[in-house]
C-alpha positions as CSV (number, residue, x, y, z in Angstrom):
1,X,-20.1,-28.4,8.7
2,X,-20.3,-30.5,5.6
3,X,-18.2,-28.7,3.0
4,X,-17.5,-29.4,-0.6
5,X,-14.2,-28.1,-2.1
6,X,-13.5,-28.0,-5.8
7,X,-9.9,-27.3,-6.8
8,X,-7.4,-28.4,-4.2
9,X,-4.2,-27.4,-6.0
10,X,-1.4,-25.0,-4.9
11,X,-3.9,-22.6,-3.3
12,X,-7.0,-24.6,-2.7
13,X,-5.1,-27.5,-1.1
14,X,-3.7,-25.5,1.8
15,X,-7.0,-23.7,2.3
16,X,-8.9,-27.0,2.4
17,X,-6.3,-28.3,4.9
18,X,-7.2,-25.5,7.4
19,X,-10.9,-26.4,7.1
20,X,-10.1,-30.0,7.8
21,X,-8.0,-28.9,10.8
22,X,-11.0,-27.1,12.1
23,X,-12.8,-30.5,12.1
24,X,-15.2,-29.8,9.2
25,X,-16.3,-32.8,7.0
26,X,-14.8,-32.2,3.6
27,X,-15.6,-33.6,0.2
28,X,-12.8,-32.7,-2.3
29,X,-12.6,-32.8,-6.0
30,X,-9.8,-32.0,-8.4
31,X,-9.0,-33.0,-12.0
32,X,-5.4,-33.7,-10.7
33,X,-5.4,-37.1,-9.0
34,X,-2.3,-36.4,-7.0
35,X,-3.8,-33.2,-5.5
36,X,-6.9,-35.2,-4.6
37,X,-4.9,-38.1,-3.1
38,X,-3.0,-35.6,-0.9
39,X,-6.3,-34.3,0.5
40,X,-7.6,-37.8,1.1
41,X,-4.4,-38.6,3.1
42,X,-5.4,-35.6,5.3
43,X,-8.9,-36.9,5.9
44,X,-11.0,-35.5,3.1
45,X,-13.5,-37.7,1.2
46,X,-12.6,-38.0,-2.5
47,X,-15.5,-36.9,-4.7
48,X,-15.8,-38.3,-8.3
49,X,-17.0,-35.0,-9.8
50,X,-17.6,-31.4,-8.9
51,X,-21.3,-32.2,-8.5
52,X,-20.5,-35.1,-6.2
53,X,-18.4,-32.8,-4.0
54,X,-21.5,-30.8,-3.4
55,X,-23.7,-33.7,-2.3
56,X,-25.3,-32.7,1.0
57,X,-22.8,-29.9,1.4
58,X,-23.9,-26.7,3.3
59,X,-21.1,-24.7,1.7
60,X,-19.1,-25.4,-1.5
61,X,-15.7,-23.6,-2.0
62,X,-14.2,-23.1,-5.5
63,X,-10.5,-22.5,-6.2
64,X,-10.2,-22.6,-10.0
65,X,-7.8,-21.1,-12.5
66,X,-10.1,-19.3,-15.0
67,X,-13.5,-17.6,-15.0
68,X,-14.7,-20.0,-17.6
69,X,-14.0,-22.9,-15.2
70,X,-16.0,-21.2,-12.5
71,X,-19.0,-20.6,-14.9
72,X,-18.9,-24.2,-16.1
73,X,-18.7,-25.7,-12.6
74,X,-21.4,-23.5,-11.1
75,X,-24.0,-22.9,-13.9
76,X,-23.2,-25.3,-16.7
77,X,-24.9,-28.6,-17.5
78,X,-24.8,-30.6,-14.3
79,X,-23.5,-27.5,-12.5
80,X,-23.7,-26.8,-8.8
81,X,-26.8,-24.6,-9.1
82,X,-28.7,-27.6,-10.4
83,X,-27.8,-29.9,-7.6
84,X,-27.4,-27.8,-4.4
85,X,-30.2,-27.3,-2.0
86,X,-32.0,-24.0,-1.0
87,X,-30.2,-22.2,1.8
88,X,-26.7,-23.4,0.8
89,X,-23.8,-21.3,-0.3
90,X,-21.1,-21.3,-3.0
91,X,-18.0,-19.4,-2.1
92,X,-15.7,-18.7,-5.1
93,X,-12.1,-18.1,-3.9
94,X,-10.9,-17.8,-7.5
95,X,-9.7,-14.6,-9.1
96,X,-12.5,-14.2,-11.5
97,X,-14.5,-11.7,-13.5
98,X,-16.7,-9.3,-11.5
99,X,-19.4,-9.4,-14.1
100,X,-19.5,-13.2,-14.0
101,X,-19.7,-13.0,-10.2
102,X,-22.7,-10.7,-10.4
103,X,-24.3,-13.0,-13.0
104,X,-23.8,-16.1,-10.8
105,X,-25.1,-14.3,-7.7
106,X,-28.4,-13.5,-9.6
107,X,-28.7,-17.1,-10.8
108,X,-28.1,-18.4,-7.3
109,X,-30.6,-16.0,-5.8
110,X,-33.3,-17.3,-8.2
111,X,-32.6,-20.8,-6.8
112,X,-32.3,-19.8,-3.2
113,X,-28.5,-20.4,-3.2
114,X,-26.1,-17.7,-2.0
115,X,-23.0,-16.9,-4.1
116,X,-20.1,-15.1,-2.6
117,X,-17.1,-14.0,-4.7
118,X,-14.2,-14.2,-2.2
119,X,-10.8,-14.0,-4.0
120,X,-7.7,-14.2,-1.8
121,X,-4.4,-12.5,-1.6
122,X,-1.2,-13.7,0.1
123,X,0.0,-16.4,-2.2
124,X,0.8,-20.0,-1.4
125,X,2.8,-19.0,1.7
126,X,-0.3,-17.2,3.1
127,X,-2.5,-20.1,2.2
128,X,-0.2,-22.5,4.1
129,X,0.1,-20.2,7.1
130,X,-3.6,-19.3,7.2
131,X,-2.8,-15.6,6.9
132,X,-4.6,-14.8,3.6
133,X,-6.6,-11.6,3.0
134,X,-10.0,-12.4,1.7
135,X,-12.1,-9.7,-0.2
136,X,-15.7,-10.7,-0.3
137,X,-18.6,-9.6,-2.5
138,X,-22.2,-10.7,-1.7
139,X,-25.0,-10.1,0.7
140,X,-24.3,-9.1,4.2
141,X,-26.3,-11.9,5.6
142,X,-24.4,-14.6,3.6
143,X,-21.1,-12.9,4.5
144,X,-21.8,-12.9,8.3
145,X,-23.1,-16.5,8.2
146,X,-19.9,-17.8,6.5
147,X,-17.4,-15.5,8.1
148,X,-16.2,-18.1,10.7
149,X,-15.3,-20.5,7.8
150,X,-13.3,-17.8,6.0
151,X,-11.5,-16.9,9.2
152,X,-10.1,-20.4,9.5
153,X,-7.6,-19.7,6.8
154,X,-7.4,-15.9,6.7
155,X,-5.9,-13.1,8.8
156,X,-8.2,-10.5,7.3
157,X,-11.6,-10.9,5.8
158,X,-13.5,-7.8,4.5
159,X,-16.9,-7.6,2.8
160,X,-16.2,-5.1,0.0
161,X,-19.9,-4.7,-1.1
162,X,-22.4,-6.5,-3.2
163,X,-21.6,-9.4,-5.6
164,X,-18.7,-8.8,-7.8
165,X,-17.0,-6.3,-5.5
166,X,-14.6,-8.8,-4.1
167,X,-13.2,-9.4,-7.6
168,X,-13.1,-5.7,-8.4
169,X,-10.8,-5.2,-5.4
170,X,-8.7,-8.2,-6.4
171,X,-8.4,-6.9,-9.9
172,X,-7.3,-3.5,-8.7
173,X,-4.8,-5.0,-6.2
174,X,-3.2,-7.3,-8.7
175,X,-2.9,-4.7,-11.4
176,X,-1.1,-2.4,-8.9
177,X,1.1,-5.3,-7.7
178,X,2.2,-6.3,-11.2
179,X,2.9,-2.6,-12.2
180,X,5.1,-2.5,-9.0
181,X,6.8,-5.8,-9.8
182,X,7.8,-4.8,-13.2
183,X,9.1,-1.4,-11.9
184,X,11.0,-3.2,-9.1
185,X,12.9,-5.5,-11.4
186,X,14.0,-2.5,-13.6
187,X,14.9,-0.3,-10.6
188,X,16.9,-3.0,-8.8
189,X,18.9,-3.9,-11.9
190,X,19.6,-0.3,-12.8
191,X,20.8,0.6,-9.3
192,X,23.1,-2.4,-8.8
193,X,24.6,-2.2,-12.3
194,X,25.3,1.5,-11.7
195,X,27.5,0.4,-8.8
196,X,25.4,0.5,-5.6
197,X,25.7,-2.5,-3.2
198,X,22.3,-4.3,-3.5
199,X,21.8,-4.5,0.2
200,X,22.3,-0.8,0.6
201,X,20.0,0.0,-2.3
202,X,17.3,-2.2,-0.8
203,X,17.7,-0.7,2.6
204,X,17.6,2.9,1.5
205,X,14.6,2.5,-0.8
206,X,12.7,0.7,2.0
207,X,13.2,3.9,4.1
208,X,12.3,6.2,1.3
209,X,9.4,7.2,-1.0
210,X,9.9,4.1,-3.2
211,X,9.1,1.7,-0.4
212,X,6.4,-0.9,-0.8
213,X,5.6,-4.4,0.1
214,X,6.3,-5.3,-3.5
215,X,9.8,-3.7,-3.4
216,X,10.7,-5.5,-0.1
217,X,9.4,-9.0,-1.1
218,X,10.5,-8.9,-4.8
219,X,14.0,-7.7,-4.2
220,X,14.4,-10.3,-1.5
221,X,13.4,-13.0,-3.9
222,X,15.6,-11.8,-6.7
223,X,18.7,-11.1,-4.6
224,X,18.4,-14.5,-3.0
225,X,17.5,-16.1,-6.4
226,X,14.5,-17.7,-4.9
227,X,12.2,-17.6,-8.0
228,X,10.4,-20.9,-8.0
229,X,7.1,-20.5,-9.9
230,X,4.7,-19.6,-7.1
231,X,2.8,-17.1,-9.3
232,X,3.4,-17.7,-13.0
233,X,3.5,-15.1,-15.8
234,X,0.6,-16.9,-17.5
235,X,-1.5,-16.5,-14.4
236,X,-0.4,-12.9,-14.1
237,X,-1.6,-12.2,-17.7
238,X,-5.0,-13.7,-16.9
239,X,-5.3,-11.5,-13.8
240,X,-4.2,-8.2,-15.3
241,X,-6.4,-9.0,-18.2
242,X,-9.4,-9.0,-15.9
243,X,-8.4,-5.6,-14.6
244,X,-8.0,-4.1,-18.1
245,X,-11.4,-5.6,-19.0
246,X,-12.9,-4.0,-16.0
247,X,-11.4,-0.6,-17.0
248,X,-12.9,-1.0,-20.4
249,X,-16.3,-1.8,-18.9
250,X,-16.3,1.4,-16.8
251,X,-14.4,3.5,-19.3
252,X,-11.4,4.2,-17.0
253,X,-8.0,4.9,-18.6
254,X,-5.3,2.7,-17.2
255,X,-2.2,3.3,-19.4
256,X,0.2,1.8,-16.9
257,X,-2.0,-1.2,-16.5
258,X,-2.2,-1.7,-20.3
259,X,1.5,-1.3,-20.7
260,X,2.2,-3.8,-17.9
261,X,-0.3,-6.2,-19.6
262,X,1.6,-5.9,-22.9
263,X,4.9,-6.4,-21.1
264,X,3.7,-9.5,-19.3
265,X,2.2,-11.0,-22.4
266,X,5.5,-10.5,-24.2
267,X,7.3,-12.4,-21.5
268,X,4.6,-15.1,-21.4
269,X,5.0,-15.6,-25.1
270,X,8.8,-15.7,-25.0
271,X,9.4,-18.6,-22.6
272,X,8.2,-17.3,-19.2
273,X,4.6,-18.6,-19.3
274,X,5.3,-21.2,-16.6
275,X,7.9,-19.3,-14.7
276,X,7.4,-17.0,-11.7
277,X,6.5,-13.4,-12.7
278,X,9.7,-12.2,-11.0
279,X,11.8,-14.6,-13.1
280,X,11.2,-12.2,-16.0
281,X,14.1,-10.2,-14.5
282,X,16.3,-12.7,-16.6
283,X,15.1,-11.0,-19.8
284,X,16.3,-7.6,-18.4
285,X,19.6,-9.1,-17.3
286,X,20.2,-10.4,-20.8
287,X,19.6,-7.0,-22.3
288,X,21.8,-5.3,-19.7
289,X,24.5,-7.9,-19.8
290,X,24.5,-7.9,-16.0
291,X,23.1,-10.5,-13.5
292,X,21.5,-9.2,-10.3
293,X,20.0,-12.5,-9.2
294,X,21.7,-14.2,-6.3
295,X,23.9,-11.2,-5.4
296,X,22.8,-11.2,-1.7
297,X,21.8,-14.8,-0.9
298,X,21.7,-14.1,2.9
299,X,19.4,-11.1,2.7
300,X,16.5,-11.2,5.1
């Protein structure tokens, strides 16, 4: 297929690479010239604009940082909806606003263009390995037609319902993950400073009621001190903000979500904006006068 791909950075680049490996023709665009050059080295055509990336494309993927970026690229002046042909599809991999996704799906339908919101989970590692989870909102027909494309870079692809439902699931997932991450940093620091060997603490919790994917992965990263910024605090603030906005829209109380949002915003505004979300453990270490990072560098 002839595919356009807009946003080939940390997440979009590896995903686009899988599409190239599946022998699709890819036209890529990114504001970062280095990201675009890397895709060209792998065999993609370099587009000069988002609209140019969509020229003659059957499907256009988006992997963009903010909902406003998605809206501008898709429906703004010179946006994709004004240039793409009837029967084509826009697949938005970004973590975006459910209400915006519903709006764009309606706009696309009026022009004969399908719009799928298809946010992904699994991080940069999952994108590189092709093991992402993709949660899709949109028509069943458009989902089935594009499922083979999604399966080139995902281990699990689920249609969650109509347009916007993919981003509802992503908002709920990320809110829960961030609540768990903040709790994990506190629990790990508390247990280890209180005298328990970090490996034993991790092992016992993993076999107990506190076990979770977040506990396992976050404690591994902290105890090995592998906290490179794969998911920054600034990005986490954006994502949990989408969840809290969704809660406001549907009048659902989310006190834990709101508290975690406030905590993350405090970290973001105090030097952690471009740091990994788990690196915020440093602030707790400073208050506790105890360092837990790097105490078990060989932990698996």
